[in-house]
N, C-alpha and C positions, 0 to 999 in steps of 0.2 A: 504494500499501499503506500503510495508515494505521498511524503508529507506536503502538508499545504499550510502556510502560514499567511499572515496578514488579517488586519481587522475582518470580522464575519458576525452577521447578526442571523439572528434564529427565533423562531416561536417553537416551543416544544410543549406537544399536548401529550398529556399520560393519563390516560382513562383506565381503571379499574372497576371491573363490573362483577359483584357477586349473584348468584341464583339460586334460590332455595325450593325444596319441594313442601315446604310447609313455612308457615308464618313465623317472620324474624321477630321477635317481640323485642329487642334491644341490640344496640351494637356500641361499640366502643374502641376507637381506632387513634392509634400515633402513627402521624406519616412524616418524612423526609422528602418533601416532594417540590420544596422552592429552591431553585440554584443559590449557591454561596456568591457572597461579592469576595473578588480574589484580585491581585494584584493583574491579571490576565483576565477579568471577567467582570462585567457590568452587568446587573438585573435591572432592567427599564420598567418591568411591571409582573406581578405575579398572583395567581390567585388559584382557591382551593374551594371547589363547592361540592357539597354530597348531595345525592337525590334517592331519598326521600330527603329534605333539608335537614340540617342538623339541629337539635335543640340548644347544645351546647358546641360552642367553637373557641378557642383558646390557642395563643402561638407563644412558643418562647425559644431560646436558644440554650442547645444542649451542650453538655460538658466540651465537647470537640467545636462548638461555635457553628453548628448547623442548625437551619431554622427546622423548627419542629412545630406540628400543629395537631391538635386533640381534636377529635370530630366524636360529638356521642348523640347518638340517634334514638329514641324512645317510641317512635312511630312503627306500628304493625306495617311490616312488608313481606314480600317476598324476593325481593330485589334490591340491591344496595350499589348504587353507582358514587364513584369517588373520581372526580374530574381536576386535573391541575393542568392550568395553563402559564405557562411563562414567556416574555420576550426577554433575550439577552444579546449583550455586543461580546465576542470573543475575540482575543488578540494574544495567543501564545508567543513568547520569544522562542527562538531556535536554542535548544540548548548547547552551552559552550563547553565540550568535553574536551576542546584543548587545552581550557584553563584548568578544568578538573584533573587533566593529567599532570598536573603540577606535585598533587599528592598521590601517593601509594594508597592500595586498599586500608592498609594498618595506620599510614600516618594520617588518613582522613579519619576515621576511626578515633584515634588518639587525639587530633585538631577539635572535633566533634564534641568529643567527651569534655574538653577542656572549655570550650565555650558555649556550648547548648544550655538549655534551662534543664535543670537538673529533673524536673516532673517530666517535661516532653522527652528528653530522653529515656527515661524508666518505660514511659508509656507507648513507645514506638521502638524499643530495642526489645525490651523484654518478650517472652512468648506470651499468646493472647489464646483465649477459649478457641479460635478455629485456626490458629497458627501456632502449634508445637512443634518446637524444634528439636529433634532427635537426632539420632547417629545417620540415618539416611540422609536428612536434610543438610547436614554439616558435611557429608562427603559429596552430596551434589554441588552444593554452595562452593566447596573448596575447590572443586575443577574449575571453575568460572572466575571466583572471587579469591584468588589467592592474594597472600597478604602483602607480596613484591610488587604486582602487578599495578599498573598505572589506573588509579581510579576512574578517569572517564572512560578509557577503554575496559575497564572490567565490567562497568554498568551495561555498557553497550553490549557486550558479550552474553551478558546474561539474558539481557533481552532477547538477543537472537538463537541462544542456547534454547531459551525454554521453546521459542516457535517452532524452532528445527525438531524438538524433541518430541513434544505434543501433539495428538490431532484433535482438533474441535470436533465433539460428538454431543448432541445434546441427549440426556438422558443416560450418559455412561456414568455419572456422578450423582452426588444428592448433597444437600447443606453438612451429611454426618459424615461425606467421605473424608478420611486425614490425609494429610500431605504424604505419608508414608504410602498409603493406599494408591495415592494419585501418582506418586511416584514407580507403581508396580503397574497399574494399567494405562500408562502415558498415552491417556486421552481426558478428555474433560471440556469444561466451558470457560468464558473468560473471569468468572469468579473462583475457578481453580486455580488458573494459571497467576491470577493477581495474588492470591495467596500465598503460593509457591514463591514468587518473587519476592513478595515482601518476608515469608521465611527465611530465603538465602541471603537477603540481606541482612537482618537480624542477625543471623548464625555468622555474619563476618564482621558484627559489632557494629553496624550501621543501621541509624533510625529508620524505620520505614513505615508509610500508613497505607492504607487500602482505600482507595478512591471509588466513588460510585459516582455514576452520572450517565450521560448520552453521548452517542458517536453519529454524526452526520454519515448516512450511507448512501451510496450512489448505486442505482439499478444499471443492469448490465445495458450496453451500447445498443439502442433502439427500442428497448425498453420502457415502460412508464414505471414511476414508483407507487408501488401499493399504499393506499390508505393504511395506516395502523403497521407498516411492516417493519417500523424501527423496534428497537427494544433499550432496555436499561443496559449499562455497559458497565465495566469495572477493570480498573487498572492498579499498578501501584506507583509509589510516589517516594524518594529516597533523599534525605537530608544531606546536604552537602558541605564542607568546611565555609564556605563563603555563606552560610544560613539561609540559602535559597533552596527549594525542594526541585528535586527534578522528575517529572513524571512518565512512566515507561509504561508501554502498552503490549505485552509477551503475545496476545491472542494474535494481535495485528502485525507484530514485528516494528512497531513504530514507536518513537518519542509522540507525547501528547504535540498536536498542532491545534489550529484553529477550528478543527472540526469536533474536537471535544469540549463537552459541557460540564463541569463539573457540580453535583448535587451535593454533595457531602462527603466527608472523610472519618475515618477512625481505626483501632486497631485492627479490625477485621469486618466481615461481612454484618457479624452478630450487633455492632455498633450503627451500622448504616442501613438497615432494610428499609425500602420506600416505605411499606405500610404494613401493620401488624396491629392487631387487637383482639378483642372478646367479643363474641355473638351469643345472645341468648335464643335458643331456640327449640322446637323439637322436630327441625327437619331431618330425613334420613341420609340424604344426600344434598351436595351442592355442587356447583360449577363456577368455574373463575375464567375470566377472558380480560387479559391485559392487552390494550392497544397503546403504542407510541409512534407519534410522528415527529420528527423533525423537520423543520420546515422553513429555508434560507430565504432571508428578507432583505429587502434594497437597503445598504448601509444609510441611504439619506433620505428614507421613508419616515417622517416622522407620526404619520398618522395609522401605521399598519400595528403599533403596540395595543391597542383597544382589544381587550378580552372580556 
């Protein structure tokens, strides 16, 4: 996937629809659906709406600085729809790997240890619920992130190595799949590959976080982009001795560019699930449909943010 930089503007639509075979008596949901403000991303507008309408709505910023919305509904229904629509301007900078090569991997880890906030360092360097760092992870990481290897070169090598070693296959893994199991399966989805990259970086003593968001997809030549055909995406981000974070997407063998929209970040997926909650119902079965659209917008059109 060829990198694409420069400012871009998008409207993101994320619709989650739950259907039940009996009445839904009440539901309580917490979502991370509003994109973050970052040095490379400006949020022009954002709105989350539930149908049936929520009886209670509140927002707050969570521990990691992500925008969280709480939706509570007590209206009887057999279907619940939560729609999030946002307009963002994105302009990522090209990662300067040559500058990062001034450090080796071990030098970078030591420099970060001396300069980083101790709490942030612990949060993103220690193992987390979905990123256990065992012998298999340390061995795999050691093949790429050798202590004496140049830091920028090593991060790029990790990106390329995971992409080359693993096949993308939906259904091959689940949220419960461990990194050790992933190394044996050699197949998975973006969530798995992001967790693996995070685990390898942490095994080398480098703070790394799991990033959740969206990626603009391009249909094959001559084909129209299907409505709702996009999806949420996940990748990894590593702290550098300069104090900046570099985002890498092993699923697509790409450093993050201006097609990447950040919604939330945390230690792993358990911190940044887009939507989770509790329902009260006698239903015996349910269906879940998620539709995501990442729509490019003109940069100079100030009327289009209306949502």
